[in-house]
C-alpha positions, 0 to 999 in steps of 0.5 A: 605133822603141820601146824594146822593139823596139830592144833586141830587134833589138840583142839578135838581131843576131849580132856573132860571125858567124864560127866557126873550129875549130882543127885537132887536129894540125899543119897545112901553112903557108899559101901567102901572097898567092899565086894570086889574082894570078896569071895562071893562068886568063888572068884579068888581075891585080887592081891594087887602087886607093886604100889597102886594109889593116888599119889599126886592127891586130889584138886578141884578146878573151874567151879561155877554156881552148879558145877565143878571139875574134880581131879586126881591120878591113879597109878595102877597095881603092876598086875591090874589089867584093863581099865581100872574101876574108880569110884567117885563119891561126892558129899556135903559132909566129911563122913560121906553120909550125905552123898550126891553122887557115887559113880564109876568114872574113867582113867585114861591111860592115854592121858597119864592116867588122870581122872577129871570129872565135870560134876554138875547139878551142884548148889550154889555157894555150897561146900562139897566133899570128895574122894576117889576110890579102887575097890579092887586094890583097896585104894582110896584118895585123901578127901578133898573139899571144894565150893561152888561159886555163889549166885548173886545176892548170896554173899556180900564179899568174895575173896580171891588168892592170886598166885604165880611162879613156883619154881621147884628148884628154888625152895619150898612150896610154903606159899602154897601151904599158907594159901591152903589155910587162908580164907580164899574162896577160890585160888587164882593161878596166873601161870608158871606153875611148872618150869621147863628148865633142866635140873641145875638150871634157872631157880637152882640155889643153895636150897635145891640140894639142901632140900632135895628139889632137883628137877625130874627129869634132869633134862629140859622138858620137850616131849610129852612125857617129859612135861607129864613127869615134871608135873608129877613131881610138883603135884607130889609136893605136900604143900601144893597137895594141900592147897589143891585138897582144900581150894578150888583152882582157876589156872591159865598158863603163862610161858614156862608151862611151855617155854620161856618167853613164848609167843605164838609160833616160838619161844626164846627158850626153843632153839632150832635143835629142839625139834618143832616148837608146834609139836613141843607146844602141843605136848606142853598144852596137852599135859597142862590140860591133864593136870590143870583141867579147864572147862573149854571147848578148845584146849588150845583157847583157855580165856574163859570168865566166871560170875563170882556172886554178880560182884566180880566178872573174872575174865582169865586171859591168854596173854602168851600163846593164843595170839601174841606177837613175837616180843620186840627187843632193844637189842634189834634197834642199837646202832653205833651211835645208840638206841635208834628210838624213831625206828623203835617207837614206830614198831612199838606202837603199831596198831596191829601189834597184838598180845591177845589175837583178834578173836580173844580181843572181841571177846573180851570186848563183849565181856567187858560191855555185857557184864553188870558185875560190880568189878571187872577182873582181868586175870593177866599172866603179865603186867598191864600197867605201864612200868617206864623208866629213864632210858639211861637207868634202862640201859644200866639195868640191862647191863647188870642183868646180862652181867651181874652186879659188879662193884663198878656196875653197882657204883654206876647204877647207885650214882645214876639213880641218885642223879635221877631221883634228885632231878625227879624230887626237884620236878615235883616241888616245881623247881624253876632252876631245873634245865630242859636237859635235866627234865628230859633225863627223867621224862626219856623213859621207855618200858622195862619189859617188852614181854609185858602189856607195855609192849603192846601198847596200842592194843592196851588202849583198846581194852582200856577203851572197852572197860570205859565206865567200869570198875577195872582191876588187873591181877597179874603174875610173871615178874616174881615181884609184888606190885600196885600200879594205876593203870593209866590211858595214853592221855594219863587218865586213870582207868583202874588198878593193878594187884600184881603178886610176887612168886611162890618160889622163883627169885625176883629182883632179889635174884640180881641185886641180893637181899640186903635191905640196905641195897634192895630197899633203895632200889624199890624206893627209887623206882617208886619215885621214877615210875609215874604209875607205881604205888608199891613195889616189894622186890625181894619177898616170896607171897601171894595177894588176897584180893577181897571184893564187895560191891563197893570195895576192892581190898587187897593184902600182899602177903608174904612168907619169911623163908623157903628153907624150912616149913613155915606157912606163917605170913606177914602183911607188907602192904594194903590198898583199897580201891572203890 
């Protein structure tokens, strides 16, 4: 099947098959698990065999002022025939005495027995409770709760919990547990919800075997059933289930939902012997939509916006798949005499390089120009801020990334950092004795990560221009480290701020440098000094960002859990910032 046909079929398929219109008035409480097993028509009672139920929990997605998508997955009894009759109940109370909807909804075996229902005609800024049940097998899900978004004027503050990068093999999902109990109105998940690697692959640590968290299936996931199995494994994690049960999620994918360092036509972690990338991408997107449904008309196009009380215009982007050109690689520009800087700069600054694609870019420009919300918030998968480091340090860091922290490399790195930090400190004091050569060592800087917006600088300038005069915030994930970065344009003018979250469990720079404070603390401090726009970096802890918006301020806290080895959802706040 060719690329165009694959994408056409994917786009045409309706993942939101069920629509329920909530009643305007108060309904009667539904009778639970009643008539189907009663012998009122001389029909023998049904005795379910096997282990039917709703083992992946419940979840809610894409809330608006008047609707929300409700989700579950049903495992049928082994002797259950035909399509299971699942009833969805929605109420404004936990006892389901004030019911606004109670309808039969469809389970589709062709979508891994998942159920997703777009419930409309709801009231804004209202908490709802819901459950799924099957009267034939006498099974019922846990009770979920969700909340519609506020209309303008209904609230004075919006709280967003920003999450990214949950690797099942890396340890417990304590961060999800913490978010479940937080004050978040909505959870914004910026991708890497699952990882595609095999058991024993990336993310494996001493905790993997200790906690029994080896990936299922054991191989790298490529086929549709592989992706589904991996999602089912993640969704049976109790802390992730609790976060979904208590909070509505707004999600986008990043690369690991497909394959590492993916772009429109390929990925670093997709090899020729793994078949067609287009087929793999289609499999990945279908499974993503089955388990993390988004309210979109085309399942391959997940960029969309949300109005949160007239305070926040949240624009969720796809910086990964829909339009991204292949990432540049420094290795392609090395010659026997070193980096061919001129050739690299010519390609890097190419106006035609895109991370969004023209259709999405045009949509984003329209969103930015047309919104009257106090804050324009970009839901980015990858960092938008500039993380440019001196070329010498970039090359040495690349050596460490490739070879690990050997004593020789660590000594070389420390000596280099000490020299560069000393020069930068003297520059900040306007030391007249500085030589041009010394200044050049610091100012000769290039992007650390070409997979981020730093690899697509021309298009970044277009977005900044579209946001002129607006209060612009980028929220981002991907790096597994926590950042606060000033967003500056090519002329050095500040245009906004970036609030980038650490990971739920995936290792960050600590995976390279370790967690010894004597090593990681100087690393963080040196980067904060050497990277012009960097205000804060936490390179070793796992956590999330709580971003709270009012009409006049955006207050953010970087919260971290203390361990992934034992269940503990208590957090500490390492850093706070206020944008106005």
